[in-house]
N, C-alpha and C positions, 0 to 999 in steps of 0.2 A: 220664563221660571228660572232662577240661578241655580246652581249645580248643587248646593247647599238646600234649597229649598224643596228640593225633588221629595214627594210623598211616596211615590209607589215604582218600584225597580222591578222589570219583568227579567227574568234570568232563562235563556234557553240553552240545551245542549244540544249539539248536532254532527253527527259525521254521514256524509253523503245522503244528504237528506232533500235532493232539490226536488223531488217530486211532491213532498210534504211540507217543506218550512215556510213556503209563500203563504200557504192558507194560516200555518200558525201565527205566523207574524202578524197578517191582518187582523188576526182576533185581539191583539193586545196592542194595537196601536194607541189606544186609550191611555196607555200607561206613560209615566214622566219620562221613563228609561227604559230600552230594552238592550240587555246585554247577550250578544251570541258569545258561547264558548266553543270554538270548533275544533273538533277532534281530529285535526288533519282529514280534512276533506279532499277529493281530488274532482269532485264535478263542481256544479255551479252554485253549490250552496252559499258560499261567502259571498257571490253577487247579488245572488237575489237578496241575502240579508242587508246589503248596503244599501240597495235600493229600497229597503222599508227603514231606513234610517237607525239601524242597531249600531250599537258600538262592537268591535269585532275584536275577541282576543282568542289567540291560537293557542292550543294546548296538544302537545302531542303524547301518546299513551295515556296511561293513567286511569284510573278505574270511574264511576260514576259519582264516587264521593268526593275526586279529587277535581272533577270536573264541576262539581257543584259549588264545591269551596273556590274554585278559579274565580267564578262568577260573583261569589259573593263578597269575594276580597275586592271587585271593582265595583260594585254597587252603591250608589248613594243616596237610596229611598230610603225614607224612615220604616216604610213595608217592603218586604221581598216576596214576590210570586212566582214560584217555579213553575214551568211550561215545558212538556217534552216537545218534541218535534210534531209527533204523531198525536196531538192534543190540541182542542180547540177551545176556547173561553166563549161563551155563549152571551149573547145580548142581555139576557137574564142575570147569569151569573155575575156578567162586567157591573149591571146595574148594583147589584148586592153587594158587593167587594167595595164598588166605590161608595156606597151608602155607609158601609160598614167604617170605612177609614177617614171619612170623610166628617160624619156625625159623632164628636166627641161624647155626647150626652147620650147615646143610643146605647140602652139596658145590654145589647149584645157587643158592645165595644168594651170587653172587660177580659177580654183572653189574648194571650200572647202570639197564640199558634190557631190556625184553622184547619180543619180537615174538609176537602172539596170532594162530593160523590163524582162518580165517572159514570159516562153511558158509554158503555163499550162495544166496539163495532166489529165485527169480524165479517170477512167476505161479504160485506154489505150489510149485513144485518144486526139488529141490536140484541144482545145478549142479556136476559132478564134472570138467567137461573144459572146454575154450574159453579156458584161462587162467583159470578162477575155481576150481579145484580144490585140490589139495594145496598148489600155490606162491604161494597167496593169503595172504600173512602181512603183518600191519599192526603197527607200532610204536606200544603204547598203554600199556603200564607203564613207569614210570620212578621211580628216587630222585628226589624232590626237589632234593636239594643239587646234581645233577648235569644238569638240565634247563633251559636260560637261557629259551630261548622259541622260538617258531616262525616260520618264514619262507616266502613262495611265495604266490601269488594262487590256483592252482589247485591243484595238487599239494603242498601243504604239506608241509614238513619241518621235524622238531626239531632245535634247534642245542643241543649238547652242552657240558658244561666239565669237562675232563678235565687235573688237574694244571694248571690257571691257564691252559689253551689252549681257545678256540671252535672247534670243529668244527660243520660243517654233514651232516645226512642220515644218515651213518654213526657211531655211537658207536665208541668204544673198546671198550667192554664191551656185548656184544649176546648176551642169550640167547633160547632160543625154548621158548616154553611147548607144552605137547602137546595140552590139549581146546581145542576149537573155540569160537568165537564164532560165535551165529546172526546172519547179516546178510540181513535182507528188502530187497532190491537194489529189486523193483519187484512191488507186486501185482497190477496192471494195464498194460494195452499204454499206454493213456492217461497213466499215470502215467511210464511209460519215455519217451512223447513230450515230456512236460513237460520233464522232467529234461533231456533233450538240447537243447531250446531254451535252457534257462537255461545250461547248462554250456559247450555248443559256442559261446555268445556271448562268454563269459570265455577261452576258448581261442583263438577266432579273433582276439580283441582282442591277447592276448599275442604271437601269431605276428606281427600287423600291427605292433606296437609294437617287436619284434625285427628288423622290417626283412625278413620271410620273402620269399623271391624271387616275384615274380609269378608268380600261379597260370596254367596252362595246360592244355591236352588231357594232355600227358605227365606233369606233376605229379600232375592229378587221377587218372589212371588208376595212376600208381606209388603214390599214397597209399591208395586203396581195394584196389590188389593186395597190399600188405603187411599190411592188416589183414585181409582175407579168409586169407592164406597163414597169419598169426598166428593167428587162432581158429579156421579151420577145418581146416588140413591140420596145421600143427605142435600145435597144442593139440587136435584132434580134438572139436570142438564137437558134430559129429553124433553121438558117442556118447551123449550124453545125449538123445537120441532128438528128437522133432518140438520139444519147449520147446530143445532145445541147437541146433538148426538156426535156428528162430526168433530165439533171442538172439543168436546167432554172426553172423547174418546183419544183426541190428539194428544190431550194433557197428560192423558196415562201413557201414551206412547212416547211423549217428552221427557217421563219421568223415568221410564226404562231406558231411555237413551243416556240420561245422565250418570245412572246407576252402571250402565254396560262400561261407559269410559271410566267410571272409578275402578270397576273390576280390571280392564285393559291397564290402568294404571298400577294399580297392584301386582298384577301380574308381570307387568315389565321392571317393576320397583322403582318407575319413575326414573328411568334413564331415558326418555324420549328429550 
């Protein structure tokens, strides 16, 4: 198959993911092209990607939007599939995608963007509640001609082109796939803490730059209370048993850390 004839390009972003990247790439070997955007890894990530015949592009710094855009810039496929290093495309999902993009007469092949449901795994257990169950859909499959770019520092959103008009976040044509993508959120509590320390810094910085009102006791209690209500009451995280309670309460803790870092930035006037 020539470069111009590629039907689907898979784009993966990775940074020091040697323990996860192999299984991720193995799950997308059926794609016509695999692009790995490496964010300055110092482990064996790139070597593993080369073994899976991925096209490697180095990108230092930047946020997730920058990294996704870098992959998009090099992709040759008519369809673009984004997969993170901690995600896996199951055989059922693979078959659904292939059927969709190859059968042009299919009634579901009418959308420019598709959201994929995720099966979230934490500490070896599937989460079905707490906001990580049936409602967890992510926009990851796109017609190349309709995807312009990604924007956003923390929760990146795709920008679309529809009839010459660029829109952000919600496409004009959005379909939903049925089969789930496996998402290995965290394998250990240590990994969860490391992720929180990293992303809470970004979240706090964005709130600070947006001139968030000064943090005080009522605002701390409100932020923590809302997260507890969302995870434990509205979405009943406790129905997943011990792991549900641990993960649900951890989300509350994570929210507390983000606002604590915001408080610290406000206290110092961001002189750090």
